[in-house]
PANU-739041 format. One record per residue (C-alpha): residue in three letters; x, y, z. Coordinates in Angstrom, 2 decimals. Layout:
<atoms>
+-------+---------+---------+---------+
| selum |      xx |      yy |      zz |
+-------+---------+---------+---------+
|   ALA |       X |       Y |       Z |
...
+-------+---------+---------+---------+
</atoms>
This chain:
<atoms>
+-------+---------+---------+---------+
| selum |      xx |      yy |      zz |
+-------+---------+---------+---------+
|   MET |  -45.26 |  -91.08 |   48.24 |
|   LYS |  -47.23 |  -91.19 |   45.00 |
|   LEU |  -48.67 |  -87.71 |   45.58 |
|   PHE |  -45.26 |  -86.31 |   46.45 |
|   SER |  -43.81 |  -87.75 |   43.24 |
|   ILE |  -46.68 |  -86.28 |   41.22 |
|   PHE |  -46.08 |  -82.90 |   42.87 |
|   LEU |  -42.44 |  -82.89 |   41.95 |
|   CYS |  -43.12 |  -84.04 |   38.42 |
|   ILE |  -45.47 |  -81.09 |   37.96 |
|   LEU |  -42.47 |  -78.84 |   38.50 |
|   ILE |  -40.38 |  -80.43 |   35.74 |
|   SER |  -41.61 |  -77.97 |   33.16 |
|   LEU |  -40.08 |  -75.09 |   35.14 |
|   PHE |  -36.84 |  -75.74 |   33.38 |
|   SER |  -38.04 |  -75.87 |   29.76 |
|   SER |  -36.35 |  -73.68 |   27.08 |
|   SER |  -34.02 |  -74.08 |   24.11 |
|   ALA |  -30.42 |  -75.11 |   24.62 |
|   PHE |  -27.54 |  -73.20 |   23.20 |
|   SER |  -24.49 |  -73.98 |   25.38 |
|   LEU |  -23.66 |  -76.18 |   28.33 |
|   GLU |  -21.94 |  -75.46 |   31.61 |
|   SER |  -21.59 |  -78.11 |   34.33 |
|   LYS |  -23.33 |  -77.40 |   37.63 |
|   THR |  -23.85 |  -79.58 |   40.69 |
|   PHE |  -27.04 |  -79.52 |   42.74 |
|   CYS |  -27.05 |  -80.88 |   46.30 |
|   VAL |  -30.56 |  -82.21 |   46.78 |
|   TRP |  -32.41 |  -83.24 |   49.89 |
|   ASP |  -34.38 |  -86.41 |   49.23 |
|   PRO |  -35.67 |  -88.44 |   52.21 |
|   VAL |  -35.50 |  -91.63 |   50.13 |
|   GLY |  -32.11 |  -91.08 |   48.50 |
|   ARG |  -30.94 |  -91.40 |   44.89 |
|   SER |  -34.11 |  -93.22 |   43.85 |
|   GLY |  -36.44 |  -90.84 |   45.70 |
|   PRO |  -39.07 |  -88.47 |   44.26 |
|   VAL |  -36.95 |  -85.33 |   44.43 |
|   MET |  -34.08 |  -86.96 |   42.56 |
|   THR |  -36.55 |  -88.40 |   40.05 |
|   PHE |  -37.81 |  -84.89 |   39.43 |
|   TYR |  -34.32 |  -83.53 |   38.84 |
|   SER |  -33.31 |  -86.42 |   36.58 |
|   ASP |  -36.09 |  -85.29 |   34.26 |
|   VAL |  -34.75 |  -81.74 |   34.42 |
|   ILE |  -31.39 |  -82.72 |   32.91 |
|   PRO |  -32.45 |  -82.61 |   29.22 |
|   ARG |  -34.61 |  -79.55 |   29.76 |
|   ALA |  -31.85 |  -77.65 |   31.58 |
|   GLN |  -29.67 |  -77.89 |   28.50 |
|   ALA |  -31.82 |  -75.14 |   26.98 |
|   TRP |  -30.62 |  -72.91 |   29.83 |
|   GLY |  -27.03 |  -73.66 |   28.89 |
|   LEU |  -26.54 |  -75.95 |   31.87 |
|   LYS |  -25.33 |  -79.51 |   32.29 |
|   LEU |  -26.67 |  -80.57 |   35.67 |
|   LYS |  -25.41 |  -83.16 |   38.11 |
|   PHE |  -27.53 |  -84.09 |   41.12 |
|   VAL |  -26.27 |  -85.52 |   44.40 |
|   ALA |  -28.84 |  -86.83 |   46.88 |
|   TYR |  -28.69 |  -86.58 |   50.68 |
|   THR |  -31.23 |  -88.14 |   53.02 |
|   GLU |  -30.38 |  -85.66 |   55.78 |
|   GLU |  -31.13 |  -82.05 |   54.95 |
|   THR |  -28.36 |  -80.76 |   57.20 |
|   ASP |  -25.82 |  -82.62 |   55.05 |
|   VAL |  -27.02 |  -80.61 |   52.05 |
|   VAL |  -26.29 |  -77.41 |   53.96 |
|   LYS |  -22.79 |  -78.60 |   54.89 |
|   GLN |  -21.94 |  -79.54 |   51.29 |
|   PHE |  -23.36 |  -76.28 |   49.94 |
|   LYS |  -21.37 |  -74.19 |   52.41 |
|   ALA |  -18.25 |  -76.19 |   51.64 |
|   GLY |  -18.57 |  -75.22 |   47.96 |
|   ASN |  -19.17 |  -78.76 |   46.72 |
|   CYS |  -22.29 |  -77.70 |   44.82 |
|   GLU |  -23.51 |  -74.55 |   43.07 |
|   ALA |  -27.13 |  -74.95 |   44.18 |
|   ALA |  -29.06 |  -76.65 |   46.97 |
|   VAL |  -32.65 |  -77.81 |   47.38 |
|   LEU |  -33.85 |  -77.23 |   50.95 |
|   THR |  -36.93 |  -76.54 |   52.99 |
|   SER |  -37.34 |  -72.88 |   53.91 |
|   ILE |  -36.42 |  -73.78 |   57.49 |
|   LEU |  -32.79 |  -74.18 |   56.42 |
|   SER |  -32.82 |  -71.86 |   53.40 |
|   ARG |  -33.54 |  -68.90 |   55.71 |
|   GLN |  -29.89 |  -68.71 |   56.74 |
|   PHE |  -28.93 |  -67.90 |   53.13 |
|   VAL |  -31.78 |  -65.58 |   52.07 |
|   LYS |  -33.79 |  -64.39 |   55.04 |
|   PHE |  -36.53 |  -62.76 |   52.97 |
|   ALA |  -37.37 |  -65.99 |   51.13 |
|   GLY |  -37.05 |  -67.98 |   54.34 |
|   THR |  -39.71 |  -65.76 |   55.90 |
|   MET |  -42.29 |  -66.95 |   53.36 |
|   ASP |  -43.22 |  -69.78 |   55.72 |
|   ALA |  -43.67 |  -67.45 |   58.71 |
|   ILE |  -46.69 |  -68.66 |   60.64 |
|   GLY |  -49.84 |  -66.81 |   59.58 |
|   ALA |  -47.95 |  -64.61 |   57.08 |
|   ILE |  -49.59 |  -66.13 |   53.98 |
|   ASN |  -53.01 |  -67.37 |   55.03 |
|   SER |  -54.99 |  -68.09 |   51.84 |
|   GLU |  -54.67 |  -69.56 |   48.35 |
|   LYS |  -55.24 |  -66.11 |   46.83 |
|   GLY |  -52.64 |  -64.68 |   49.16 |
|   LEU |  -50.16 |  -67.34 |   48.09 |
|   GLU |  -50.79 |  -66.69 |   44.40 |
|   LEU |  -50.46 |  -62.94 |   44.91 |
|   ALA |  -47.22 |  -63.37 |   46.88 |
|   ILE |  -45.69 |  -65.63 |   44.20 |
|   ALA |  -46.86 |  -63.25 |   41.45 |
|   THR |  -45.42 |  -60.22 |   43.24 |
|   LEU |  -42.06 |  -61.88 |   43.81 |
|   SER |  -41.95 |  -63.07 |   40.19 |
|   ARG |  -41.67 |  -59.50 |   38.92 |
|   SER |  -38.19 |  -58.60 |   37.76 |
|   ARG |  -37.93 |  -55.56 |   40.03 |
|   ALA |  -38.84 |  -57.74 |   43.02 |
|   GLY |  -36.06 |  -60.18 |   42.20 |
|   LYS |  -33.63 |  -58.29 |   44.44 |
|   LEU |  -35.71 |  -59.34 |   47.44 |
|   MET |  -34.78 |  -62.96 |   46.74 |
|   ILE |  -31.08 |  -62.12 |   46.79 |
|   GLU |  -28.78 |  -61.85 |   49.79 |
|   ASN |  -25.06 |  -61.47 |   49.25 |
|   ASN |  -24.05 |  -64.17 |   46.73 |
|   TYR |  -27.17 |  -66.30 |   47.28 |
|   GLU |  -30.45 |  -66.25 |   45.37 |
|   VAL |  -33.67 |  -68.20 |   45.82 |
|   VAL |  -34.46 |  -69.17 |   42.24 |
|   THR |  -37.55 |  -71.28 |   42.97 |
|   THR |  -40.05 |  -71.58 |   45.76 |
|   PHE |  -42.32 |  -74.63 |   45.72 |
|   PRO |  -45.38 |  -74.39 |   47.98 |
|   VAL |  -45.96 |  -77.93 |   49.25 |
|   GLY |  -49.30 |  -77.07 |   50.81 |
|   SER |  -50.91 |  -75.74 |   53.95 |
|   MET |  -49.26 |  -76.77 |   57.20 |
|   TYR |  -51.67 |  -78.34 |   59.68 |
|   ALA |  -51.34 |  -79.64 |   63.22 |
|   PHE |  -51.54 |  -83.45 |   63.27 |
|   VAL |  -52.42 |  -84.47 |   66.85 |
|   LYS |  -52.42 |  -87.86 |   68.57 |
|   ASP |  -55.59 |  -86.99 |   70.50 |
|   ARG |  -58.57 |  -85.09 |   69.09 |
|   SER |  -59.01 |  -83.30 |   72.43 |
|   ILE |  -55.96 |  -81.23 |   71.46 |
|   ASP |  -57.99 |  -78.75 |   69.43 |
|   THR |  -56.99 |  -75.29 |   70.75 |
|   ILE |  -53.74 |  -73.50 |   71.54 |
|   ASP |  -54.42 |  -73.92 |   75.26 |
|   GLU |  -54.63 |  -77.70 |   74.80 |
|   PHE |  -51.08 |  -77.70 |   73.36 |
|   SER |  -49.74 |  -76.99 |   76.84 |
|   GLY |  -47.74 |  -79.93 |   78.16 |
|   GLN |  -47.91 |  -81.86 |   74.86 |
|   LYS |  -44.79 |  -83.09 |   73.05 |
|   ILE |  -44.41 |  -81.19 |   69.77 |
|   ALA |  -41.97 |  -82.03 |   66.97 |
|   ILE |  -39.26 |  -79.43 |   66.18 |
|   LEU |  -37.94 |  -80.07 |   62.68 |
|   ASN |  -34.25 |  -79.23 |   62.05 |
|   ASN |  -34.06 |  -76.94 |   65.09 |
|   ASP |  -36.63 |  -74.63 |   63.49 |
|   PRO |  -36.62 |  -71.40 |   65.57 |
|   GLN |  -40.26 |  -70.77 |   64.61 |
|   MET |  -41.36 |  -74.07 |   66.11 |
|   TYR |  -39.23 |  -73.50 |   69.20 |
|   LYS |  -41.03 |  -70.17 |   69.67 |
|   PHE |  -44.34 |  -71.97 |   68.99 |
|   ALA |  -43.51 |  -74.49 |   71.73 |
|   SER |  -42.40 |  -71.79 |   74.14 |
|   LEU |  -45.49 |  -69.60 |   73.78 |
|   SER |  -47.91 |  -72.57 |   73.80 |
|   LYS |  -46.06 |  -74.16 |   76.75 |
|   SER |  -45.68 |  -77.44 |   74.88 |
|   LYS |  -42.64 |  -79.70 |   75.17 |
|   PRO |  -40.21 |  -79.48 |   72.20 |
|   VAL |  -38.83 |  -82.71 |   70.75 |
|   THR |  -36.11 |  -82.30 |   68.10 |
|   VAL |  -36.70 |  -84.37 |   64.94 |
|   THR |  -35.55 |  -84.61 |   61.33 |
|   LEU |  -37.51 |  -85.32 |   58.17 |
|   SER |  -36.17 |  -88.87 |   58.28 |
|   ASN |  -37.41 |  -89.72 |   61.77 |
|   PHE |  -40.34 |  -87.46 |   62.69 |
|   ALA |  -42.95 |  -89.88 |   61.31 |
|   ASP |  -41.66 |  -92.79 |   63.38 |
|   LYS |  -41.61 |  -90.65 |   66.50 |
|   PHE |  -45.22 |  -89.62 |   65.83 |
|   LYS |  -46.30 |  -93.22 |   65.27 |
|   THR |  -44.62 |  -94.48 |   68.45 |
|   GLY |  -45.94 |  -91.64 |   70.62 |
|   GLU |  -42.59 |  -89.95 |   71.21 |
|   VAL |  -44.30 |  -86.80 |   69.96 |
|   ASP |  -47.97 |  -85.83 |   70.28 |
|   ILE |  -48.07 |  -83.07 |   67.64 |
|   VAL |  -46.42 |  -82.64 |   64.24 |
|   ILE |  -46.91 |  -79.69 |   61.88 |
|   MET |  -47.06 |  -81.04 |   58.33 |
|   PRO |  -48.85 |  -80.53 |   54.97 |
|   ALA |  -51.59 |  -82.86 |   53.75 |
|   LEU |  -49.05 |  -84.45 |   51.37 |
|   ALA |  -47.30 |  -85.96 |   54.39 |
|   TYR |  -50.41 |  -87.97 |   55.35 |
|   ASN |  -49.75 |  -90.65 |   52.73 |
|   THR |  -46.10 |  -89.93 |   51.92 |
|   PHE |  -44.98 |  -90.53 |   55.51 |
|   GLU |  -47.94 |  -92.76 |   56.50 |
|   LEU |  -48.99 |  -90.41 |   59.29 |
|   TYR |  -52.36 |  -92.17 |   59.48 |
|   GLU |  -50.57 |  -94.81 |   61.55 |
|   GLY |  -49.80 |  -92.15 |   64.13 |
|   LEU |  -53.33 |  -90.71 |   64.03 |
|   ALA |  -54.88 |  -94.16 |   64.53 |
|   ASP |  -58.37 |  -94.02 |   66.08 |
|   LYS |  -57.99 |  -91.10 |   68.51 |
|   GLY |  -55.95 |  -88.64 |   66.46 |
|   GLY |  -56.97 |  -85.86 |   64.11 |
|   ILE |  -55.90 |  -82.84 |   62.06 |
|   ILE |  -56.89 |  -79.32 |   63.12 |
|   ASP |  -58.56 |  -77.89 |   60.01 |
|   TYR |  -57.01 |  -74.40 |   60.19 |
|   ARG |  -53.98 |  -73.47 |   58.09 |
|   LEU |  -50.98 |  -72.33 |   60.13 |
|   TYR |  -48.76 |  -71.42 |   57.17 |
|   TYR |  -47.55 |  -72.71 |   53.80 |
|   GLY |  -44.64 |  -75.13 |   53.69 |
|   MET |  -41.98 |  -74.17 |   51.16 |
|   LEU |  -39.26 |  -76.11 |   49.31 |
|   GLN |  -36.71 |  -73.69 |   47.91 |
|   THR |  -33.74 |  -73.84 |   45.55 |
|   ILE |  -30.77 |  -71.72 |   46.64 |
|   ALA |  -28.17 |  -70.88 |   43.97 |
|   ARG |  -24.82 |  -69.13 |   44.09 |
|   ARG |  -25.34 |  -66.04 |   41.93 |
|   ASP |  -21.84 |  -65.99 |   40.51 |
|   GLN |  -22.28 |  -69.53 |   39.18 |
|   PHE |  -25.41 |  -68.96 |   37.06 |
|   PRO |  -26.62 |  -66.59 |   34.32 |
|   GLU |  -27.84 |  -63.25 |   35.62 |
|   ASP |  -31.45 |  -63.82 |   34.55 |
|   PHE |  -31.60 |  -67.40 |   35.80 |
|   GLY |  -33.59 |  -66.57 |   38.92 |
|   ASN |  -36.19 |  -64.38 |   37.18 |
|   LYS |  -36.81 |  -67.00 |   34.49 |
|   MET |  -37.33 |  -69.72 |   37.07 |
|   ARG |  -39.67 |  -67.64 |   39.23 |
|   ASN |  -41.75 |  -66.48 |   36.26 |
|   TYR |  -42.24 |  -70.01 |   35.05 |
|   MET |  -43.23 |  -71.10 |   38.55 |
|   LEU |  -46.09 |  -68.62 |   38.40 |
|   THR |  -47.56 |  -70.41 |   35.37 |
|   ARG |  -47.64 |  -73.70 |   37.31 |
|   MET |  -49.47 |  -72.42 |   40.39 |
|   LYS |  -52.89 |  -73.83 |   39.45 |
|   ALA |  -51.48 |  -77.28 |   38.79 |
|   MET |  -49.65 |  -77.28 |   42.11 |
|   ASN |  -52.72 |  -76.04 |   43.97 |
|   LYS |  -54.78 |  -78.83 |   42.45 |
|   MET |  -52.26 |  -81.39 |   43.65 |
|   VAL |  -52.46 |  -79.97 |   47.18 |
|   VAL |  -56.27 |  -79.94 |   47.13 |
|   ASP |  -56.30 |  -83.54 |   45.91 |
|   ALA |  -54.00 |  -84.53 |   48.77 |
|   GLU |  -56.29 |  -82.88 |   51.32 |
|   GLU |  -59.35 |  -84.58 |   49.84 |
|   GLU |  -57.67 |  -87.98 |   50.14 |
|   ILE |  -57.57 |  -87.60 |   53.92 |
|   PRO |  -60.67 |  -89.25 |   55.48 |
|   LYS |  -63.15 |  -86.61 |   56.64 |
|   HIS |  -63.40 |  -88.00 |   60.16 |
|   TYR |  -59.78 |  -86.97 |   60.82 |
|   TRP |  -60.47 |  -83.26 |   60.31 |
|   ILE |  -61.08 |  -81.41 |   63.58 |
|   LYS |  -63.49 |  -78.53 |   62.94 |
|   THR |  -62.61 |  -75.15 |   64.45 |
|   ASN |  -64.99 |  -72.29 |   65.22 |
|   GLN |  -64.27 |  -68.61 |   64.62 |
|   PHE |  -63.13 |  -68.08 |   68.21 |
|   VAL |  -60.41 |  -70.73 |   67.84 |
|   LYS |  -59.37 |  -69.31 |   64.45 |
|   ASP |  -59.05 |  -65.82 |   65.93 |
|   GLU |  -57.06 |  -67.28 |   68.81 |
|   ILE |  -54.67 |  -69.01 |   66.38 |
|   ASP |  -54.31 |  -65.78 |   64.34 |
|   HIS |  -53.40 |  -63.81 |   67.45 |
|   PHE |  -51.00 |  -66.54 |   68.58 |
|   SER |  -49.37 |  -66.60 |   65.13 |
|   LYS |  -48.86 |  -62.82 |   65.18 |
|   ARG |  -47.08 |  -63.09 |   68.53 |
|   ILE |  -44.69 |  -65.64 |   67.04 |
|   ARG |  -44.02 |  -63.58 |   63.90 |
|   LEU |  -43.23 |  -60.42 |   65.83 |
|   ALA |  -41.12 |  -62.27 |   68.39 |
|   LEU |  -39.02 |  -63.80 |   65.62 |
|   GLN |  -38.70 |  -60.39 |   63.99 |
|   ASP |  -37.36 |  -59.03 |   67.28 |
|   ASP |  -34.98 |  -62.01 |   67.39 |
|   GLN |  -33.78 |  -61.03 |   63.87 |
|   ILE |  -34.96 |  -64.33 |   62.38 |
|   ASN |  -37.94 |  -63.12 |   60.34 |
|   ASN |  -37.29 |  -60.50 |   57.66 |
|   PRO |  -39.40 |  -57.41 |   58.52 |
|   THR |  -39.70 |  -56.31 |   54.88 |
|   ALA |  -41.16 |  -59.70 |   53.97 |
|   LEU |  -43.58 |  -59.54 |   56.90 |
|   LYS |  -44.76 |  -56.11 |   55.78 |
|   LEU |  -45.29 |  -57.34 |   52.20 |
|   PHE |  -47.37 |  -60.29 |   53.40 |
|   TRP |  -49.30 |  -57.93 |   55.72 |
|   LYS |  -50.17 |  -55.77 |   52.69 |
|   ILE |  -51.36 |  -58.86 |   50.82 |
|   ARG |  -53.55 |  -60.02 |   53.72 |
|   CYS |  -55.08 |  -56.57 |   54.11 |
|   ARG |  -55.58 |  -56.14 |   50.37 |
|   LEU |  -57.59 |  -59.36 |   50.27 |
|   ASP |  -59.42 |  -58.70 |   53.55 |
|   PRO |  -59.32 |  -55.02 |   54.66 |
|   SER |  -61.67 |  -55.80 |   57.58 |
|   ARG |  -58.91 |  -57.60 |   59.51 |
|   GLY |  -58.08 |  -55.91 |   62.78 |
|   GLU |  -54.36 |  -55.84 |   61.96 |
|   CYS |  -55.03 |  -53.64 |   58.90 |
|   LYS |  -55.53 |  -50.48 |   60.96 |
|   ALA |  -51.80 |  -49.79 |   61.16 |
|   PRO |  -48.82 |  -51.17 |   59.22 |
|   PRO |  -46.17 |  -53.26 |   61.01 |
|   LYS |  -42.86 |  -51.65 |   61.83 |
|   VAL |  -39.90 |  -52.33 |   59.55 |
|   VAL |  -36.29 |  -52.30 |   60.70 |
|   SER |  -34.29 |  -49.59 |   58.92 |
|   LYS |  -31.69 |  -50.50 |   56.32 |
|   ARG |  -28.96 |  -49.11 |   58.52 |
|   VAL |  -29.96 |  -51.30 |   61.46 |
|   LYS |  -30.36 |  -54.26 |   59.13 |
|   LYS |  -26.85 |  -53.73 |   57.76 |
|   ASN |  -25.40 |  -53.39 |   61.24 |
|   ASN |  -27.02 |  -56.65 |   62.31 |
|   ILE |  -26.19 |  -58.77 |   59.26 |
|   GLU |  -22.91 |  -60.14 |   60.63 |
|   LYS |  -24.56 |  -61.00 |   63.91 |
|   GLN |  -27.43 |  -62.68 |   62.08 |
|   LYS |  -25.04 |  -64.75 |   59.98 |
|   ALA |  -23.09 |  -65.79 |   63.06 |
|   GLN |  -26.28 |  -66.83 |   64.81 |
|   ALA |  -27.45 |  -68.75 |   61.75 |
|   ASP |  -24.12 |  -70.56 |   61.42 |
|   ALA |  -24.12 |  -71.44 |   65.12 |
|   ALA |  -27.65 |  -72.81 |   64.89 |
|   ALA |  -26.77 |  -74.88 |   61.80 |
|   LYS |  -23.84 |  -76.52 |   63.63 |
|   LYS |  -25.94 |  -77.81 |   66.56 |
|   LYS |  -26.29 |  -81.55 |   66.88 |
|   LEU |  -29.72 |  -83.07 |   66.48 |
|   GLU |  -29.74 |  -85.43 |   69.50 |
|   ALA |  -33.07 |  -84.70 |   71.18 |
|   GLU |  -31.98 |  -86.00 |   74.59 |
|   ARG |  -28.95 |  -83.71 |   74.81 |
|   ILE |  -30.90 |  -80.67 |   73.68 |
|   ALA |  -33.71 |  -81.43 |   76.11 |
|   HIS |  -31.22 |  -81.88 |   78.94 |
|   ALA |  -29.40 |  -78.67 |   78.04 |
|   LYS |  -32.65 |  -76.70 |   77.89 |
|   LYS |  -33.75 |  -78.13 |   81.24 |
|   ALA |  -30.40 |  -77.32 |   82.84 |
|   GLU |  -30.51 |  -73.81 |   81.39 |
|   ALA |  -34.07 |  -73.33 |   82.62 |
|   GLU |  -33.05 |  -74.45 |   86.12 |
|   ARG |  -30.01 |  -72.19 |   86.04 |
|   LEU |  -32.09 |  -69.22 |   84.94 |
|   ALA |  -34.72 |  -70.01 |   87.55 |
|   LYS |  -32.03 |  -70.19 |   90.23 |
|   GLN |  -30.45 |  -67.00 |   88.93 |
|   ARG |  -33.81 |  -65.24 |   88.91 |
|   ALA |  -34.51 |  -66.46 |   92.45 |
|   GLU |  -31.11 |  -65.24 |   93.67 |
|   GLU |  -31.56 |  -61.94 |   91.87 |
|   GLU |  -35.05 |  -61.51 |   93.32 |
|   LYS |  -33.70 |  -62.36 |   96.78 |
|   ARG |  -30.84 |  -59.89 |   96.35 |
|   LEU |  -33.20 |  -57.19 |   95.14 |
|   GLN |  -35.58 |  -57.93 |   98.03 |
|   GLU |  -32.76 |  -57.72 |  100.57 |
|   GLN |  -31.52 |  -54.52 |   98.94 |
|   LYS |  -35.05 |  -53.14 |   99.02 |
|   GLU |  -35.45 |  -54.05 |  102.69 |
|   GLN |  -32.05 |  -52.54 |  103.50 |
|   GLU |  -32.97 |  -49.35 |  101.69 |
|   GLN |  -36.30 |  -49.27 |  103.51 |
|   ARG |  -34.55 |  -49.71 |  106.86 |
|   LYS |  -32.08 |  -46.97 |  105.93 |
|   LEU |  -34.96 |  -44.75 |  104.90 |
|   GLU |  -36.76 |  -45.42 |  108.18 |
|   GLU |  -33.59 |  -44.63 |  110.13 |
|   GLU |  -33.17 |  -41.41 |  108.18 |
|   LYS |  -36.81 |  -40.55 |  108.87 |
|   GLN |  -36.32 |  -41.23 |  112.58 |
|   LEU |  -33.11 |  -39.17 |  112.63 |
|   LEU |  -34.88 |  -36.36 |  110.82 |
|   ALA |  -37.76 |  -36.55 |  113.30 |
|   GLN |  -35.30 |  -36.41 |  116.20 |
|   GLN |  -33.54 |  -33.45 |  114.65 |
|   GLN |  -36.87 |  -31.73 |  114.16 |
|   GLN |  -37.82 |  -32.46 |  117.78 |
|   GLU |  -34.45 |  -31.14 |  119.00 |
|   GLN |  -34.86 |  -28.04 |  116.87 |
|   ALA |  -38.37 |  -27.55 |  118.24 |
|   ARG |  -37.06 |  -27.97 |  121.81 |
|   LEU |  -34.31 |  -25.44 |  121.22 |
|   GLU |  -36.81 |  -23.04 |  119.68 |
|   GLU |  -39.06 |  -23.46 |  122.71 |
|   GLU |  -36.14 |  -22.85 |  125.11 |
|   ARG |  -35.13 |  -19.78 |  123.13 |
|   ARG |  -38.71 |  -18.51 |  123.24 |
|   ILE |  -38.91 |  -19.09 |  127.01 |
|   GLU |  -35.52 |  -17.42 |  127.55 |
|   GLU |  -36.62 |  -14.43 |  125.50 |
|   GLN |  -39.79 |  -14.19 |  127.58 |
|   ARG |  -37.73 |  -14.42 |  130.80 |
|   ILE |  -35.33 |  -11.73 |  129.61 |
|   ALA |  -38.25 |   -9.55 |  128.58 |
|   GLN |  -39.84 |  -10.05 |  132.01 |
|   GLU |  -36.54 |   -9.31 |  133.77 |
|   LYS |  -36.13 |   -6.19 |  131.69 |
|   LEU |  -39.68 |   -5.12 |  132.48 |
|   LYS |  -39.08 |   -5.80 |  136.17 |
|   LEU |  -35.89 |   -3.76 |  136.12 |
|   GLU |  -37.71 |   -0.91 |  134.42 |
|   GLU |  -40.39 |   -1.05 |  137.08 |
|   GLU |  -37.78 |   -1.14 |  139.87 |
|   LYS |  -36.00 |    1.78 |  138.22 |
|   LYS |  -39.25 |    3.73 |  138.14 |
|   ALA |  -39.91 |    2.84 |  141.78 |
|   LEU |  -36.43 |    3.97 |  142.82 |
|   GLU |  -36.86 |    7.16 |  140.86 |
|   GLN |  -40.17 |    7.70 |  142.59 |
|   GLU |  -38.58 |    7.09 |  145.99 |
|   ARG |  -35.77 |    9.48 |  145.10 |
|   ILE |  -38.29 |   12.15 |  144.21 |
|   VAL |  -40.20 |   11.53 |  147.43 |
|   LEU |  -37.00 |   11.65 |  149.46 |
|   GLU |  -35.93 |   14.79 |  147.63 |
|   GLN |  -39.27 |   16.38 |  148.44 |
|   ALA |  -39.04 |   15.23 |  152.01 |
|   LYS |  -35.54 |   16.65 |  152.25 |
|   ASN |  -36.69 |   19.93 |  150.81 |
|   GLU |  -39.56 |   20.07 |  153.24 |
|   LEU |  -37.26 |   19.26 |  156.10 |
|   GLU |  -34.76 |   21.89 |  155.07 |
|   LYS |  -37.56 |   24.37 |  154.69 |
|   LYS |  -38.88 |   23.59 |  158.14 |
|   GLU |  -35.43 |   23.83 |  159.64 |
|   SER |  -34.94 |   27.19 |  157.95 |
|   TRP |  -38.20 |   28.57 |  159.36 |
|   SER |  -37.40 |   27.25 |  162.77 |
|   LEU |  -34.05 |   29.07 |  162.79 |
|   TRP |  -35.67 |   32.35 |  161.80 |
|   ASP |  -38.27 |   31.90 |  164.45 |
|   PHE |  -35.56 |   31.32 |  166.99 |
|   LEU |  -33.61 |   34.37 |  165.95 |
|   PHE |  -36.65 |   36.60 |  165.84 |
|   GLY |  -37.60 |   35.36 |  169.22 |
|   TRP |  -34.42 |   36.58 |  170.74 |
|   ILE |  -34.74 |   39.91 |  169.20 |
+-------+---------+---------+---------+
</atoms>
């Protein structure tokens, strides 16, 4: 808790300037402790400094982050302090800053913050009437595990993993790693980890002491020493309720505090006993990188991650390390037209997700029932397709047999025709021969007749001459 308070106090100076006029604004603030918590303490110190921005600030604390979202949407506050998990629904680009593996180094983080602090990049932090005016990196997110044997992605299979605030990224993480999702909130995840209701939580080093996670690690647990992504705490403001340059001023000042914040994070990591860190070799790191890319792209396809943000972070990674395999070709970016066409659908999906209840048992039951339904549906569909395939095969075989029979019948008819033609030809030949024979007989008979007539003629003359 002490480190978390120090971290927030470091950010107080973000609001320094000279006052010239005051305008009342209400901030809905998530603070796990409540009105006396570290986040509220930080903002109470901001009050006199914010006067230089022309603002009179009022802060209202909520121990449940989802309540902050409800109040902000209801118009009960002009700004809200949220984790990027829930800020994504307001400004998708800024919410993509905690995409797993997107920002993977301290230099990459500094370069990303510096790039987004430029005035011409400010439009990227704006979506409709919402603007992310500050992004606070709370440190690298690591996997805290109950058992040190859980040291690779394959070992996550079957383990119970905490899903904070219905985070779609962690649901995708659980799905692809085949681990069992357990829905938690920032107010109960630590207790669930300590009691064994979850085996894995993804948290920054600051959470080790702040939430007493060492009680959950105990003797067998550990922390995988490879950064998954950077956790972000973001301030969302309604643009029409603040000065036009409010966001740029806040982001530029944040850039000047990066070193101090990084030191706080490093100090928090060094406070963790060395024996808790689980060393990873290059093979495991490459495996995690590949796994992270699958999640990022899947969430881009699901219209959760902002593709423009992913491309920017890809450029930063490849600028710092051109030898990375992913640097051979840039990632695809959804066109502005497609993005515009999908914005209403995205908002509807985000609103629906925000309205879901957080009871882990109901969600688990619903997911199980849905999985069984889909499995049954797939089985029925596969059976139907198999029966259809078999029916088509039988029909095809019958058609083949019918075709073969037709071909045989045609061949038989052809053979009969050929035989009949041969018979007719033979009959014709026989008739010709008989005709020739008859003609020959006629000639012979004609000759015989002539001979006979000739003989008879001579005999008559002989008879007559004999009388004479």
